[in-house]
Biopython code that builds the backbone (N, CA, C, O; Angstrom):
import numpy as np
from Bio.PDB.StructureBuilder import StructureBuilder

atoms = [
    (1, "UNK", "N", (-30.179, -4.268, -8.035)),
    (1, "UNK", "CA", (-29.255, -3.219, -8.459)),
    (1, "UNK", "C", (-28.210, -3.000, -7.365)),
    (1, "UNK", "O", (-28.550, -2.659, -6.232)),
    (2, "UNK", "N", (-26.941, -3.196, -7.712)),
    (2, "UNK", "CA", (-25.856, -2.999, -6.760)),
    (2, "UNK", "C", (-25.482, -1.530, -6.670)),
    (2, "UNK", "O", (-25.411, -0.818, -7.672)),
    (3, "UNK", "N", (-25.251, -1.109, -5.465)),
    (3, "UNK", "CA", (-24.734, 0.241, -5.284)),
    (3, "UNK", "C", (-23.274, 0.148, -4.865)),
    (3, "UNK", "O", (-22.905, -0.644, -3.998)),
    (4, "UNK", "N", (-22.477, 0.954, -5.487)),
    (4, "UNK", "CA", (-21.050, 0.907, -5.270)),
    (4, "UNK", "C", (-20.595, 1.969, -4.267)),
    (4, "UNK", "O", (-19.435, 1.969, -3.855)),
    (5, "UNK", "N", (-21.478, 2.856, -3.878)),
    (5, "UNK", "CA", (-21.118, 3.993, -3.022)),
    (5, "UNK", "C", (-20.493, 3.588, -1.683)),
    (5, "UNK", "O", (-19.485, 4.186, -1.308)),
    (6, "UNK", "N", (-21.026, 2.610, -0.938)),
    (6, "UNK", "CA", (-20.376, 2.257, 0.336)),
    (6, "UNK", "C", (-18.956, 1.724, 0.158)),
    (6, "UNK", "O", (-18.082, 1.969, 0.990)),
    (7, "UNK", "N", (-18.736, 0.997, -0.929)),
    (7, "UNK", "CA", (-17.404, 0.453, -1.174)),
    (7, "UNK", "C", (-16.407, 1.553, -1.560)),
    (7, "UNK", "O", (-15.249, 1.529, -1.145)),
    (8, "UNK", "N", (-16.873, 2.501, -2.349)),
    (8, "UNK", "CA", (-16.001, 3.615, -2.723)),
    (8, "UNK", "C", (-15.709, 4.483, -1.509)),
    (8, "UNK", "O", (-14.587, 4.964, -1.350)),
    (9, "UNK", "N", (-16.704, 4.691, -0.651)),
    (9, "UNK", "CA", (-16.484, 5.463, 0.576)),
    (9, "UNK", "C", (-15.468, 4.760, 1.474)),
    (9, "UNK", "O", (-14.556, 5.402, 1.997)),
    (10, "UNK", "N", (-15.616, 3.458, 1.656)),
    (10, "UNK", "CA", (-14.651, 2.701, 2.454)),
    (10, "UNK", "C", (-13.265, 2.756, 1.822)),
    (10, "UNK", "O", (-12.267, 2.902, 2.527)),
    (11, "UNK", "N", (-13.199, 2.643, 0.504)),
    (11, "UNK", "CA", (-11.927, 2.727, -0.194)),
    (11, "UNK", "C", (-11.278, 4.093, 0.008)),
    (11, "UNK", "O", (-10.069, 4.174, 0.222)),
    (12, "UNK", "N", (-12.056, 5.152, -0.055)),
    (12, "UNK", "CA", (-11.518, 6.501, 0.155)),
    (12, "UNK", "C", (-11.016, 6.682, 1.584)),
    (12, "UNK", "O", (-9.979, 7.308, 1.806)),
    (13, "UNK", "N", (-11.741, 6.142, 2.542)),
    (13, "UNK", "CA", (-11.318, 6.240, 3.947)),
    (13, "UNK", "C", (-10.013, 5.484, 4.163)),
    (13, "UNK", "O", (-9.098, 5.995, 4.808)),
    (14, "UNK", "N", (-9.926, 4.269, 3.625)),
    (14, "UNK", "CA", (-8.698, 3.478, 3.763)),
    (14, "UNK", "C", (-7.518, 4.152, 3.073)),
    (14, "UNK", "O", (-6.403, 4.144, 3.595)),
    (15, "UNK", "N", (-7.761, 4.734, 1.901)),
    (15, "UNK", "CA", (-6.686, 5.415, 1.189)),
    (15, "UNK", "C", (-6.212, 6.638, 1.968)),
    (15, "UNK", "O", (-5.014, 6.911, 2.029)),
    (16, "UNK", "N", (-7.142, 7.368, 2.559)),
    (16, "UNK", "CA", (-6.781, 8.543, 3.361)),
    (16, "UNK", "C", (-5.964, 8.146, 4.578)),
    (16, "UNK", "O", (-4.988, 8.816, 4.916)),
    (17, "UNK", "N", (-6.352, 7.062, 5.240)),
    (17, "UNK", "CA", (-5.576, 6.571, 6.392)),
    (17, "UNK", "C", (-4.168, 6.184, 5.942)),
    (17, "UNK", "O", (-3.197, 6.449, 6.650)),
    (18, "UNK", "N", (-4.056, 5.564, 4.782)),
    (18, "UNK", "CA", (-2.752, 5.197, 4.254)),
    (18, "UNK", "C", (-1.884, 6.402, 3.943)),
    (18, "UNK", "O", (-0.692, 6.404, 4.253)),
    (19, "UNK", "N", (-2.465, 7.426, 3.335)),
    (19, "UNK", "CA", (-1.708, 8.646, 3.029)),
    (19, "UNK", "C", (-1.241, 9.322, 4.310)),
    (19, "UNK", "O", (-0.097, 9.767, 4.403)),
    (20, "UNK", "N", (-2.121, 9.397, 5.288)),
    (20, "UNK", "CA", (-1.747, 9.998, 6.571)),
    (20, "UNK", "C", (-0.622, 9.197, 7.219)),
    (20, "UNK", "O", (0.306, 9.774, 7.787)),
    (21, "UNK", "N", (-0.701, 7.871, 7.135)),
    (21, "UNK", "CA", (0.354, 7.026, 7.681)),
    (21, "UNK", "C", (1.695, 7.252, 7.006)),
    (21, "UNK", "O", (2.727, 7.277, 7.676)),
    (22, "UNK", "N", (1.696, 7.419, 5.686)),
    (22, "UNK", "CA", (2.946, 7.666, 4.964)),
    (22, "UNK", "C", (3.521, 9.030, 5.340)),
    (22, "UNK", "O", (4.734, 9.176, 5.496)),
    (23, "UNK", "N", (2.658, 10.015, 5.481)),
    (23, "UNK", "CA", (3.137, 11.373, 5.757)),
    (23, "UNK", "C", (3.581, 11.580, 7.197)),
    (23, "UNK", "O", (4.479, 12.383, 7.451)),
    (24, "UNK", "N", (2.974, 10.875, 8.143)),
    (24, "UNK", "CA", (3.243, 11.154, 9.546)),
    (24, "UNK", "C", (4.201, 10.183, 10.210)),
    (24, "UNK", "O", (4.823, 10.541, 11.211)),
    (25, "UNK", "N", (4.344, 8.991, 9.705)),
    (25, "UNK", "CA", (5.187, 7.991, 10.366)),
    (25, "UNK", "C", (6.633, 8.131, 9.945)),
    (25, "UNK", "O", (6.926, 8.534, 8.819)),
    (26, "UNK", "N", (7.529, 7.799, 10.844)),
    (26, "UNK", "CA", (8.965, 7.836, 10.575)),
    (26, "UNK", "C", (9.549, 6.433, 10.508)),
    (26, "UNK", "O", (10.688, 6.262, 10.074)),
    (27, "UNK", "N", (8.804, 5.445, 10.922)),
    (27, "UNK", "CA", (9.267, 4.066, 10.912)),
    (27, "UNK", "C", (9.043, 3.482, 9.516)),
    (27, "UNK", "O", (7.941, 3.563, 8.973)),
    (28, "UNK", "N", (10.091, 2.895, 8.941)),
    (28, "UNK", "CA", (10.006, 2.383, 7.574)),
    (28, "UNK", "C", (8.964, 1.268, 7.444)),
    (28, "UNK", "O", (8.288, 1.174, 6.420)),
    (29, "UNK", "N", (8.831, 0.435, 8.457)),
    (29, "UNK", "CA", (7.853, -0.653, 8.398)),
    (29, "UNK", "C", (6.431, -0.097, 8.388)),
    (29, "UNK", "O", (5.575, -0.599, 7.660)),
    (30, "UNK", "N", (6.175, 0.926, 9.184)),
    (30, "UNK", "CA", (4.846, 1.541, 9.202)),
    (30, "UNK", "C", (4.542, 2.240, 7.877)),
    (30, "UNK", "O", (3.393, 2.263, 7.435)),
    (31, "UNK", "N", (5.559, 2.804, 7.252)),
    (31, "UNK", "CA", (5.357, 3.435, 5.946)),
    (31, "UNK", "C", (4.996, 2.379, 4.904)),
    (31, "UNK", "O", (4.097, 2.592, 4.091)),
    (32, "UNK", "N", (5.694, 1.241, 4.925)),
    (32, "UNK", "CA", (5.354, 0.158, 3.995)),
    (32, "UNK", "C", (3.948, -0.370, 4.247)),
    (32, "UNK", "O", (3.230, -0.685, 3.298)),
    (33, "UNK", "N", (3.547, -0.471, 5.502)),
    (33, "UNK", "CA", (2.188, -0.920, 5.810)),
    (33, "UNK", "C", (1.153, 0.079, 5.305)),
    (33, "UNK", "O", (0.087, -0.320, 4.836)),
    (34, "UNK", "N", (1.452, 1.361, 5.395)),
    (34, "UNK", "CA", (0.538, 2.392, 4.893)),
    (34, "UNK", "C", (0.426, 2.338, 3.374)),
    (34, "UNK", "O", (-0.654, 2.535, 2.818)),
    (35, "UNK", "N", (1.539, 2.071, 2.710)),
    (35, "UNK", "CA", (1.500, 1.924, 1.249)),
    (35, "UNK", "C", (0.658, 0.708, 0.868)),
    (35, "UNK", "O", (-0.112, 0.765, -0.091)),
    (36, "UNK", "N", (0.797, -0.374, 1.600)),
    (36, "UNK", "CA", (-0.026, -1.562, 1.352)),
    (36, "UNK", "C", (-1.514, -1.251, 1.562)),
    (36, "UNK", "O", (-2.364, -1.734, 0.814)),
    (37, "UNK", "N", (-1.816, -0.456, 2.566)),
    (37, "UNK", "CA", (-3.207, -0.068, 2.814)),
    (37, "UNK", "C", (-3.756, 0.735, 1.639)),
    (37, "UNK", "O", (-4.908, 0.552, 1.248)),
    (38, "UNK", "N", (-2.944, 1.618, 1.077)),
    (38, "UNK", "CA", (-3.388, 2.397, -0.081)),
    (38, "UNK", "C", (-3.602, 1.501, -1.295)),
    (38, "UNK", "O", (-4.571, 1.680, -2.031)),
    (39, "UNK", "N", (-2.712, 0.543, -1.509)),
    (39, "UNK", "CA", (-2.891, -0.380, -2.633)),
    (39, "UNK", "C", (-4.157, -1.225, -2.462)),
    (39, "UNK", "O", (-4.886, -1.460, -3.426)),
    (40, "UNK", "N", (-4.411, -1.675, -1.240)),
    (40, "UNK", "CA", (-5.615, -2.475, -1.000)),
    (40, "UNK", "C", (-6.889, -1.642, -1.142)),
    (40, "UNK", "O", (-7.921, -2.165, -1.563)),
    (41, "UNK", "N", (-6.832, -0.367, -0.800)),
    (41, "UNK", "CA", (-8.019, 0.473, -0.992)),
    (41, "UNK", "C", (-8.299, 0.661, -2.482)),
    (41, "UNK", "O", (-9.457, 0.685, -2.898)),
    (42, "UNK", "N", (-7.254, 0.793, -3.277)),
    (42, "UNK", "CA", (-7.454, 0.878, -4.729)),
    (42, "UNK", "C", (-8.018, -0.432, -5.268)),
    (42, "UNK", "O", (-8.873, -0.430, -6.153)),
    (43, "UNK", "N", (-7.534, -1.547, -4.730)),
    (43, "UNK", "CA", (-8.067, -2.851, -5.142)),
    (43, "UNK", "C", (-9.549, -2.970, -4.829)),
    (43, "UNK", "O", (-10.317, -3.497, -5.635)),
    (44, "UNK", "N", (-9.954, -2.483, -3.660)),
    (44, "UNK", "CA", (-11.361, -2.527, -3.281)),
    (44, "UNK", "C", (-12.216, -1.732, -4.262)),
    (44, "UNK", "O", (-13.297, -2.175, -4.649)),
    (45, "UNK", "N", (-11.737, -0.569, -4.660)),
    (45, "UNK", "CA", (-12.483, 0.242, -5.632)),
    (45, "UNK", "C", (-12.554, -0.456, -6.988)),
    (45, "UNK", "O", (-13.601, -0.453, -7.636)),
    (46, "UNK", "N", (-11.437, -1.056, -7.421)),
    (46, "UNK", "CA", (-11.451, -1.785, -8.693)),
    (46, "UNK", "C", (-12.465, -2.920, -8.671)),
    (46, "UNK", "O", (-13.220, -3.091, -9.628)),
    (47, "UNK", "N", (-12.490, -3.691, -7.602)),
    (47, "UNK", "CA", (-13.412, -4.824, -7.520)),
    (47, "UNK", "C", (-14.858, -4.341, -7.443)),
    (47, "UNK", "O", (-15.747, -4.941, -8.048)),
    (48, "UNK", "N", (-15.094, -3.269, -6.709)),
    (48, "UNK", "CA", (-16.464, -2.738, -6.590)),
    (48, "UNK", "C", (-16.987, -2.286, -7.946)),
    (48, "UNK", "O", (-18.114, -2.613, -8.319)),
    (49, "UNK", "N", (-16.175, -1.538, -8.685)),
    (49, "UNK", "CA", (-16.625, -1.077, -10.003)),
    (49, "UNK", "C", (-16.720, -2.235, -10.994)),
    (49, "UNK", "O", (-17.610, -2.257, -11.844)),
    (50, "UNK", "N", (-15.812, -3.185, -10.886)),
    (50, "UNK", "CA", (-15.873, -4.349, -11.757)),
    (50, "UNK", "C", (-17.157, -5.132, -11.533)),
    (50, "UNK", "O", (-17.784, -5.596, -12.485)),
    (51, "UNK", "N", (-17.544, -5.277, -10.275)),
    (51, "UNK", "CA", (-18.779, -5.982, -9.945)),
    (51, "UNK", "C", (-20.001, -5.207, -10.430)),
    (51, "UNK", "O", (-20.960, -5.803, -10.919)),
    (52, "UNK", "N", (-19.971, -3.897, -10.297)),
    (52, "UNK", "CA", (-21.118, -3.091, -10.719)),
    (52, "UNK", "C", (-21.325, -3.161, -12.223)),
    (52, "UNK", "O", (-22.460, -3.265, -12.690)),
    (53, "UNK", "N", (-20.240, -3.104, -12.986)),
    (53, "UNK", "CA", (-20.359, -3.095, -14.439)),
    (53, "UNK", "C", (-20.394, -4.494, -15.042)),
    (53, "UNK", "O", (-20.616, -4.644, -16.243)),
    (54, "UNK", "N", (-20.178, -5.519, -14.221)),
    (54, "UNK", "CA", (-20.263, -6.880, -14.710)),
    (54, "UNK", "C", (-19.121, -7.295, -15.627)),
    (54, "UNK", "O", (-19.288, -8.176, -16.471)),
    (55, "UNK", "N", (-17.961, -6.664, -15.463)),
    (55, "UNK", "CA", (-16.806, -7.000, -16.278)),
    (55, "UNK", "C", (-15.680, -7.479, -15.368)),
    (55, "UNK", "O", (-15.648, -7.148, -14.182)),
    (56, "UNK", "N", (-14.776, -8.242, -15.915)),
    (56, "UNK", "CA", (-13.672, -8.788, -15.127)),
    (56, "UNK", "C", (-12.390, -7.962, -15.248)),
    (56, "UNK", "O", (-11.361, -8.349, -14.694)),
    (57, "UNK", "N", (-12.431, -6.847, -15.952)),
    (57, "UNK", "CA", (-11.228, -6.044, -16.153)),
    (57, "UNK", "C", (-10.654, -5.541, -14.828)),
    (57, "UNK", "O", (-9.443, -5.601, -14.615)),
    (58, "UNK", "N", (-11.510, -5.050, -13.947)),
    (58, "UNK", "CA", (-11.050, -4.544, -12.653)),
    (58, "UNK", "C", (-10.428, -5.625, -11.805)),
    (58, "UNK", "O", (-9.441, -5.385, -11.110)),
    (59, "UNK", "N", (-10.996, -6.815, -11.855)),
    (59, "UNK", "CA", (-10.435, -7.919, -11.070)),
    (59, "UNK", "C", (-9.109, -8.390, -11.648)),
    (59, "UNK", "O", (-8.248, -8.862, -10.905)),
    (60, "UNK", "N", (-8.932, -8.271, -12.945)),
    (60, "UNK", "CA", (-7.656, -8.601, -13.561)),
    (60, "UNK", "C", (-6.578, -7.604, -13.130)),
    (60, "UNK", "O", (-5.442, -7.991, -12.855)),
    (61, "UNK", "N", (-6.939, -6.327, -13.074)),
    (61, "UNK", "CA", (-5.999, -5.306, -12.606)),
    (61, "UNK", "C", (-5.629, -5.560, -11.151)),
    (61, "UNK", "O", (-4.472, -5.382, -10.768)),
    (62, "UNK", "N", (-6.597, -5.973, -10.337)),
    (62, "UNK", "CA", (-6.329, -6.274, -8.932)),
    (62, "UNK", "C", (-5.305, -7.399, -8.818)),
    (62, "UNK", "O", (-4.436, -7.362, -7.947)),
    (63, "UNK", "N", (-5.403, -8.389, -9.683)),
    (63, "UNK", "CA", (-4.432, -9.489, -9.670)),
    (63, "UNK", "C", (-3.017, -8.963, -9.880)),
    (63, "UNK", "O", (-2.094, -9.367, -9.172)),
    (64, "UNK", "N", (-2.839, -8.066, -10.844)),
    (64, "UNK", "CA", (-1.512, -7.518, -11.109)),
    (64, "UNK", "C", (-1.055, -6.582, -9.993)),
    (64, "UNK", "O", (0.130, -6.557, -9.658)),
    (65, "UNK", "N", (-1.970, -5.818, -9.416)),
    (65, "UNK", "CA", (-1.607, -4.951, -8.290)),
    (65, "UNK", "C", (-1.151, -5.795, -7.105)),
    (65, "UNK", "O", (-0.197, -5.428, -6.419)),
    (66, "UNK", "N", (-1.813, -6.911, -6.857)),
    (66, "UNK", "CA", (-1.400, -7.790, -5.761)),
    (66, "UNK", "C", (-0.025, -8.400, -6.025)),
    (66, "UNK", "O", (0.761, -8.582, -5.095)),
    (67, "UNK", "N", (0.268, -8.714, -7.274)),
    (67, "UNK", "CA", (1.590, -9.248, -7.612)),
    (67, "UNK", "C", (2.671, -8.193, -7.388)),
    (67, "UNK", "O", (3.740, -8.500, -6.860)),
    (68, "UNK", "N", (2.399, -6.968, -7.783)),
    (68, "UNK", "CA", (3.351, -5.880, -7.553)),
    (68, "UNK", "C", (3.505, -5.616, -6.061)),
    (68, "UNK", "O", (4.616, -5.365, -5.593)),
    (69, "UNK", "N", (2.408, -5.669, -5.305)),
    (69, "UNK", "CA", (2.468, -5.435, -3.857)),
    (69, "UNK", "C", (3.290, -6.527, -3.167)),
    (69, "UNK", "O", (4.045, -6.238, -2.239)),
    (70, "UNK", "N", (3.151, -7.764, -3.608)),
    (70, "UNK", "CA", (3.933, -8.843, -3.009)),
    (70, "UNK", "C", (5.418, -8.658, -3.299)),
    (70, "UNK", "O", (6.259, -8.904, -2.434)),
    (71, "UNK", "N", (5.734, -8.230, -4.499)),
    (71, "UNK", "CA", (7.127, -7.959, -4.847)),
    (71, "UNK", "C", (7.669, -6.796, -4.035)),
    (71, "UNK", "O", (8.804, -6.836, -3.561)),
    (72, "UNK", "N", (6.858, -5.765, -3.876)),
    (72, "UNK", "CA", (7.261, -4.594, -3.095)),
    (72, "UNK", "C", (7.537, -4.979, -1.646)),
    (72, "UNK", "O", (8.492, -4.486, -1.045)),
    (73, "UNK", "N", (6.726, -5.836, -1.094)),
    (73, "UNK", "CA", (6.926, -6.280, 0.283)),
    (73, "UNK", "C", (8.220, -7.081, 0.404)),
    (73, "UNK", "O", (8.988, -6.877, 1.344)),
    (74, "UNK", "N", (8.464, -7.977, -0.528)),
    (74, "UNK", "CA", (9.668, -8.798, -0.455)),
    (74, "UNK", "C", (10.932, -7.943, -0.557)),
    (74, "UNK", "O", (11.855, -8.096, 0.243)),
    (75, "UNK", "N", (10.972, -7.053, -1.532)),
    (75, "UNK", "CA", (12.144, -6.198, -1.707)),
    (75, "UNK", "C", (12.247, -5.189, -0.570)),
    (75, "UNK", "O", (13.333, -4.957, -0.038)),
    (76, "UNK", "N", (11.126, -4.593, -0.198)),
    (76, "UNK", "CA", (11.138, -3.595, 0.875)),
    (76, "UNK", "C", (11.581, -4.162, 2.210)),
    (76, "UNK", "O", (12.381, -3.546, 2.914)),
    (77, "UNK", "N", (11.071, -5.320, 2.558)),
    (77, "UNK", "CA", (11.479, -5.921, 3.825)),
    (77, "UNK", "C", (12.939, -6.353, 3.801)),
    (77, "UNK", "O", (13.622, -6.277, 4.822)),
    (78, "UNK", "N", (13.422, -6.802, 2.656)),
    (78, "UNK", "CA", (14.845, -7.142, 2.555)),
    (78, "UNK", "C", (15.706, -5.894, 2.760)),
    (78, "UNK", "O", (16.735, -5.948, 3.433)),
    (79, "UNK", "N", (15.284, -4.785, 2.184)),
    (79, "UNK", "CA", (16.018, -3.529, 2.388)),
    (79, "UNK", "C", (15.958, -3.076, 3.841)),
    (79, "UNK", "O", (16.963, -2.636, 4.400)),
    (80, "UNK", "N", (14.790, -3.183, 4.448)),
    (80, "UNK", "CA", (14.642, -2.751, 5.845)),
    (80, "UNK", "C", (15.507, -3.606, 6.765)),
    (80, "UNK", "O", (16.143, -3.079, 7.678)),
    (81, "UNK", "N", (15.540, -4.921, 6.538)),
    (81, "UNK", "CA", (16.375, -5.798, 7.368)),
    (81, "UNK", "C", (17.851, -5.451, 7.197)),
    (81, "UNK", "O", (18.600, -5.412, 8.172)),
    (82, "UNK", "N", (18.264, -5.201, 5.962)),
    (82, "UNK", "CA", (19.661, -4.829, 5.711)),
    (82, "UNK", "C", (20.006, -3.504, 6.376)),
    (82, "UNK", "O", (21.069, -3.371, 6.981)),
    (83, "UNK", "N", (19.125, -2.536, 6.268)),
    (83, "UNK", "CA", (19.359, -1.232, 6.897)),
    (83, "UNK", "C", (19.371, -1.376, 8.413)),
    (83, "UNK", "O", (20.174, -0.733, 9.088)),
    (84, "UNK", "N", (18.494, -2.209, 8.954)),
    (84, "UNK", "CA", (18.465, -2.396, 10.401)),
    (84, "UNK", "C", (19.764, -3.024, 10.903)),
    (84, "UNK", "O", (20.252, -2.681, 11.980)),
    (85, "UNK", "N", (20.321, -3.947, 10.113)),
    (85, "UNK", "CA", (21.583, -4.581, 10.521)),
    (85, "UNK", "C", (22.733, -3.580, 10.547)),
    (85, "UNK", "O", (23.634, -3.697, 11.377)),
    (86, "UNK", "N", (22.712, -2.599, 9.651)),
    (86, "UNK", "CA", (23.809, -1.635, 9.611)),
    (86, "UNK", "C", (23.583, -0.445, 10.533)),
    (86, "UNK", "O", (24.528, 0.027, 11.165)),
    (87, "UNK", "N", (22.353, 0.051, 10.624)),
    (87, "UNK", "CA", (22.063, 1.264, 11.398)),
    (87, "UNK", "C", (21.436, 0.996, 12.766)),
    (87, "UNK", "O", (21.394, 1.896, 13.604)),
    (88, "UNK", "N", (20.949, -0.216, 13.006)),
    (88, "UNK", "CA", (20.241, -0.579, 14.244)),
    (88, "UNK", "C", (18.999, 0.279, 14.481)),
    (88, "UNK", "O", (18.612, 0.525, 15.623)),
    (89, "UNK", "N", (18.384, 0.729, 13.393)),
    (89, "UNK", "CA", (17.175, 1.533, 13.484)),
    (89, "UNK", "C", (16.423, 1.431, 12.162)),
    (89, "UNK", "O", (17.027, 1.223, 11.109)),
    (90, "UNK", "N", (15.083, 1.582, 12.223)),
    (90, "UNK", "CA", (14.281, 1.631, 11.006)),
    (90, "UNK", "C", (13.679, 3.010, 10.809)),
    (90, "UNK", "O", (12.726, 3.165, 10.046)),
    (91, "UNK", "N", (14.213, 3.998, 11.476)),
    (91, "UNK", "CA", (13.743, 5.377, 11.350)),
    (91, "UNK", "C", (14.226, 5.937, 10.014)),
    (91, "UNK", "O", (15.419, 5.884, 9.715)),
    (92, "UNK", "N", (13.312, 6.471, 9.212)),
    (92, "UNK", "CA", (13.684, 6.957, 7.893)),
    (92, "UNK", "C", (14.533, 8.217, 7.963)),
    (92, "UNK", "O", (15.228, 8.537, 6.998)),
    (93, "UNK", "N", (14.498, 8.933, 9.063)),
    (93, "UNK", "CA", (15.360, 10.107, 9.199)),
    (93, "UNK", "C", (16.828, 9.706, 9.286)),
    (93, "UNK", "O", (17.701, 10.477, 8.888)),
    (94, "UNK", "N", (17.111, 8.522, 9.796)),
    (94, "UNK", "CA", (18.488, 8.033, 9.860)),
    (94, "UNK", "C", (19.038, 7.672, 8.492)),
    (94, "UNK", "O", (20.253, 7.612, 8.306)),
    (95, "UNK", "N", (18.153, 7.431, 7.534)),
    (95, "UNK", "CA", (18.599, 7.015, 6.208)),
    (95, "UNK", "C", (19.202, 8.153, 5.400)),
    (95, "UNK", "O", (19.914, 7.906, 4.426)),
    (96, "UNK", "N", (18.931, 9.390, 5.784)),
    (96, "UNK", "CA", (19.490, 10.517, 5.050)),
    (96, "UNK", "C", (21.007, 10.608, 5.244)),
    (96, "UNK", "O", (21.688, 11.305, 4.493)),
    (97, "UNK", "N", (21.528, 9.912, 6.240)),
    (97, "UNK", "CA", (22.964, 9.919, 6.496)),
    (97, "UNK", "C", (23.700, 8.885, 5.654)),
    (97, "UNK", "O", (24.920, 8.761, 5.761)),
    (98, "UNK", "N", (22.983, 8.146, 4.824)),
    (98, "UNK", "CA", (23.594, 7.081, 4.032)),
    (98, "UNK", "C", (24.079, 7.578, 2.675)),
    (98, "UNK", "O", (24.329, 6.774, 1.777)),
    (99, "UNK", "N", (24.213, 8.873, 2.516)),
    (99, "UNK", "CA", (24.670, 9.412, 1.231)),
    (99, "UNK", "C", (26.098, 8.973, 0.968)),
    (99, "UNK", "O", (26.910, 8.863, 1.887)),
    (100, "UNK", "N", (26.393, 8.721, -0.313)),
    (100, "UNK", "CA", (27.684, 8.191, -0.695)),
    (100, "UNK", "C", (28.731, 9.186, -0.795)),
    (100, "UNK", "O", (29.872, 8.852, -1.113)),
]
sb = StructureBuilder()
sb.init_structure("model")
sb.init_model(0)
sb.init_chain("A")
sb.init_seg("    ")
for serial, (resi, resn, name, xyz) in enumerate(atoms, 1):
    if name == "N":
        sb.init_residue(resn, " ", resi, " ")
    sb.init_atom(name, np.array(xyz, "f"), 0.0, 1.0, " ", f" {name:<3s}", serial, name[0])
structure = sb.get_structure()
C-alpha cells in the first residue's frame, strides 16, 4: 500500500518556498525560478496521486504542465534579456517606469 502523504508534504513545502520567492524577490529571474518551483511542486502532487490511484491522468496533466512551463521559460527569458538590454537591470521595480 503506497502512502502519498510524504510526497504531498514535500509538494506543499516546495510550493510554499516558491510563493515566498515570488513575494519577496525583486529580481525577475528569481521570480521565474520561484514560479517554476511552484509548477514542479504541483507536478509532484499530480504524479503522487496518479501513482496512488493507479491512473495515468495525473501524469498526462504533468506532461502538459511541463510543456507550458517550457514555453513560459522561453518567452520569459526572452523578455528578461530584452528588458536587460534596455534597462541594464532585471529588478522588477524598474519595470514600473516602462509605462507608455
